[in-house]
N, C-alpha and C positions, 0 to 999 in steps of 0.2 A: 395575423402572424407575419409581419413584414420585416422583422429583425430589430433588435434592440440597438440603442446608440452605444457604440463601443467606448465612448468617452462620457457616458452619463455620470453625473456627479452623485456621490453618495450611494453608488450601487453596492448592495450587500446581499447576502444570501436570504432567501425568503423562508417563511415558516414551512412551506411545502417542501423545499429542499432539505431542510433539517429533519422533517418527518421522514422523507425518503431515506435519508442517511441511516436512520434507526434500524431499518430492515437489514442494512449491511453490517450492523453491529452483530446481529444474530449470525450472519454468514461467516464473518471473520472469526467470531468467537467459537463457533462450531469447528471450523477448520483448525484453529490453534489448539483447541482442546484435544481433538483426535490426534493431531500431530504430536502433542506432548505425550499422550498415552502410548502411542506406537513407538516413540523414541525410548520411553522408559522400559518397554517390553523387549527391547533389543532388536528392533526392525528398522534401522536407520535409513536404508536405501528406499524401502517402501514408504516410510513416513515422509521423507523429503520429497519423493516423487508426487505422492498424493497432495501434499501441502502446496507444492509449486503449481500443480494443475489447478487446485482450488483457488489460490490467491490470484493466479493469472486471470481466471475467468471472472472472479469477483471484481478485480481492478478494471478490466476492460469494460465490463457492464457499467460500472460506476462512472468511468471516464466518459463513455459515450453519452450518457444522460447529462452529465455536468456541463460539457462543452456545448451541447445542444441548448440547454437551459440558459447558459450565459448568452447565447445569440438570439434565441427565439422564445424565451420563457414568457408567455402572455398571462399565465395564471388565471385564465378563464375556466369555465366549468368543463369544457372538453379536455383542455390541457390537464386539469386536475384529475379527471376521470381516467385518462390514459396513463397518468403517473401512478394512479392507484393500481391499474393493471400491472404495471412494471413492478410495483411493490409486492404484488401477489407472486409474480415470477421469482423474485428474490427469495421469498419465503419458501417456495417450492424447491428452488435450487438448494437452499440451505438444508431442507429436509432430505435431499438426495446425497449430501456429503457423507454421512455415516456409511451408507452402502458402498460408496466409492472407496473410502478408506479401508473398510473390511475386505473388499474384493482384492485389493492390492496386498493386504496382509496375508490372505489365503493363497494368492497366486493363481495363475492360469487364465484370468480374465479381468477386464476392468468394467465395473458396473457404472454406467454413466446415464442410464435412461431417465431417472428422476431429475438429475442435474440438467440434462439436455432439455427436458420439457420445461423446466423453469427458466432456463436461459432463452429458449426460443419464445416463450411468452414475453419476457422482457424485450427482446429484440423486435418482435412483431409490433408491440406497442410503440417502440421507437420508430418503426417504419411508418406507423400511422401518424406520428408527429411530423416526420419528414414529409408525408403526403400533404398534410396541411400547409407546411412551409412552401412546398413546391407550388401548390395551387394559389396560395394567397400572396406570395412574394415573387413576382416575375423576375426580379434581379437575381434571385437564388433558386430559380426553377431547376436549372441544369444541376446544381449541387444537390438539391433535394432528390431528384430523380436518380442521380448517380448513387447516392446513399441507399436509396430504396433497392436499386438493382443489385449492388454488391452485397448489401446486407442479407437479402433474400438468398443469394447464391451461398453465402457463408452458412446460413441456417439450414439449407438443404444438406450441405456437407456435414454439419453437426448431427443432424438426424440420422444420416447414413452411418456415421462413426458410432453414435449411441445405440442404434437399434439393429443394424446389420450384424450378423453373426461373423465377425471378423476375428482373425487371430490377434493376440496381444500386440505383436509387432506391427500389424497393420493399423490397429487402433492408435498406437503412439504415432505412427507416421501420419495418420489422418489428423490427429490432434495438432501435430506440428505444422502441417500444411494450412489448416483452417485457422490455427492460431496466428500464423504469419499473415494470412489474409485479413484477419481482424485488425492487426496492427497497421496494415497497409491501407485500410479504408480511408483515412484522411488524405493519403497521397493519391489514391485512385480517384477520389471524389472531388477533392478541392485543389489539387495541384495546379491546374491550369484554369480554374474558374474564379479565382480571387478570394477563395475562403469564405468564412462566415464572420459576422460582426460580434465576435466574443469580446468580453470586457476583461482587460488584464488584471485589474485589482479584484474583480469578482471571481475570476478563475483561481487566482492565487489564494483568495480567502477560502474558496471551496476546497482546494487541496489542503490548506491548513486544517480545516475542520475535519476532513477525512483522516489526516495524520493524527489528530487528537482522538478521534474515534478508535483508530488502530492502537494508539498508545494506551487506550483504556484496557487492552489486553494485558498490559504490564500490571495494572491494578488488580485485574481479575486473577492473573497468575500469582500475585503476591497473596491475595486472600486465599486462593485455592491451596497455596503452598504452606501457609502458616496456620490454617485452621486446625489441623490435627496435631500441630506441635504444641498447642496450649495445654498446660497441665491443670489438674484439678477439675472437679465436677462443674464449677462455675466458670472455667476458662480464664481465670485471673492469674494463674501461676505460669508465668512465661518462661520458657526455656531460652538458653542462649541462642540456640538455632532459630527459634521463632523470631527473636528480636533481630538477628542478622537478616533473615529473610525479609522482614518488613522493612528494615532500613535499606537493604540492597534494592528491593523492588521498587519502593517509592522513590528512593534517591536516583536510581537508574532511569526510571520513567520521567522524572522531573528533569534530569540532565539531558535526556534526548529531546524533550520538548524545548528546552532552552536552546539547544544547538540548532534545531530545525528553524525556530522563529528568529534566529539571529540574522538570517538572510531575508531582506525585503523583496521577496519574489515578485510582488505586484509591481514595485517601482522598476525592477529589471525588465519585466514583460512589456511595460509601457514602451521601452526603447528597443525591445527585442521580440517584437511580434513574430518575426520570421523563425524564432526558436521555440514557438509554441508547441510544436510536435515533440521536440526534444524534452521540454519541460513536462509535457503531459504524460508521455509514455516512459520517460526516464524515472518517473516516480514509482513505477511498478516494482522494481527491486527494492526501492526504499521502503515502500509499504510492506513488502515481504520481510525485510529486516526488522521492522517495528513489531509486526505480528509474531515473528519468530522469536524475538526477545521475550515477549510475554509467555509464549510456550516454553521457552527455556527456563524461566522462573518456575513454571509449573512442574517441569521435569525435576528441578532442584528440590522442590518440596516433596515430590514422590520419593526421591532418593533419601531424604532425611527422615521420611516416614517409613523407610524400608520397604517401599512398594515398587522399587526399580530393580531391573536386572542388569544394568549397565555400570561401568566403572565410574568412579568419581571424575576422572579425567574427561570421559565422554560427557558427563553431566555439565561440567564447567564449559566445555567446548560447545555444547548445545546452546549456551547463553552467549558466550564470547563471539562466536562466529556471526550470528545475526546482528549483534551490536556492531561488530566491525563492518558488516555489509552496509548497515544504515549510515554509519559515519562516513565511509568511503563514498557513498552515493551523494551525501550532502556536499562533500568537498568537490566531487566530480561535476555535479550540476552547477555549483557556484562558479567553478572554473569555466565550464563550457558556455554557460549563459552570459557571463560577463566577458568572455574571450580574453581573459587575463589570468596570468599565473602569479603566484606569490611564494617566494622561498619560505616565508614564515608559515604558510600552510603546509608545505612539505615537512617542516620541522614538527608542526602540531600533529599531523597525521602519523608521522613516524613514532612520536612519543605515544600516541594513542594505541597504535598497534603493539608497541612494546609493553604497555600496561596490560593489554588483553593477553599477550603471550605469557607475561609474568604470572597471570592468574592461572593459566593452564599448567605452567611449569610448577607452580606452588602445589597444585593439586597432585601432579605426578610425583612430587617429592614427599607426599604424605601429609601436607598441611591440611587442617581441617577444611572441609568444603565451605563452611560458613565464611571463613577468611578469604577464600578464593572468590566467593561471590561479592564480598565487599570490595575486593580489588577490581573486579569487572565493573562494579558501580562507578569507579573513579574515572573510567575511560572517557565518557563524554565531557567530564569536567576539565580535561586537558584543553578541549576546544573552548569551553566556557571561560576559563581563566585567560586563555590566549586572546579571545575576542574582547573581553572586558578590559584588558590591559593595553593591548597594542592593536589587535586585529580590527576593531571598529574603525580606527583611523585609516587603516589600509583599505577597508571596504568602502568607506566614504570616498576616498580618492579614486578607487576603481569606478564608482558610480558617477563621479564627476567627469572622469575621463570618457565614460560611455556617453554621457549627455553631450559633452563637447564634440565627440566624433559624430553624433547624430545631428547636432546643430550645424556642423560644417557640411555634412552631407545634404541637409535640407537647403542650406544657402547655395551650394553648388548646383 
């Protein structure tokens, strides 16, 4: 385990990494499902809090493994065995999500014990991986030992937060403190040690695959929403609402996919390795937006099936807000990673937000919820049309300028 070549040709995700990602499908799906149900029952504050806690922990655990694998993934028997231990931790973590959601819904305490056990199992396995890297790669010994030290400190903190009988306020303060510590691990461990040999295109591909996994919640939400809207014993008599849900769900998921992959993140990271931290952790709110959109589609279905206690405006907002968050984060990451602004982007994001606001206003005006959902579906296509007509040329120019600046810097 001496470190992979960060310029290795043809570096792609391994079958083991893809298998590892499947366990996170369960975790993201469970979080999104309970989020949707709590929203539909009229507990927005508790639902949002629980969902954000769950998605933060899921994202941080996945990010930790993916960056390590990009730098040190040997795929030998011990590496595989430790990865399997991490997968067990993900499953245990996912099994603890329902209890956490229910505890917030009931109020008074936050049940984190099963989640903490699963998370600690994941991170202990990660510590073992770093121990191998520290022992077998002298040039990365200090980075490995720093990761071990700070990760263990964080896990001790999580155990205290999860198992000590603390007040709800103290638990949230503890979660915030150790959550920040988790985010600072790369800074504390690699800031002055030269970092690790991660592969730009491999990292970008891994994030793209996780985005696709999270987008799968849109498909799940569509199926969950439309299933009970089918008429007839054989399910072949489709109602207008069922058709609208299917069109809106698939169309929205496809549009979000198109928008995300319009940016060649791998090419950008080749010239912006110093922005790896921004790229890596900047995706957390983006992933939250994607998963939240899938949950919003589920909420819409519950409303149309008359299983919801919230207003139609709240239903449409539960879909429009996460879609808006996702699109804003795509534009923000594009701008910060390329260090370039574009007035055309400002026009596109303004039109996008106008479309989302129009969907909510239509619902408030009494327009059928199915129509509002179809309007929300149009939001990502503002960017799609803009990119396919004009934006791709602007982006190509930004990339050319970035390469030119880097070439000048290398020559100097």
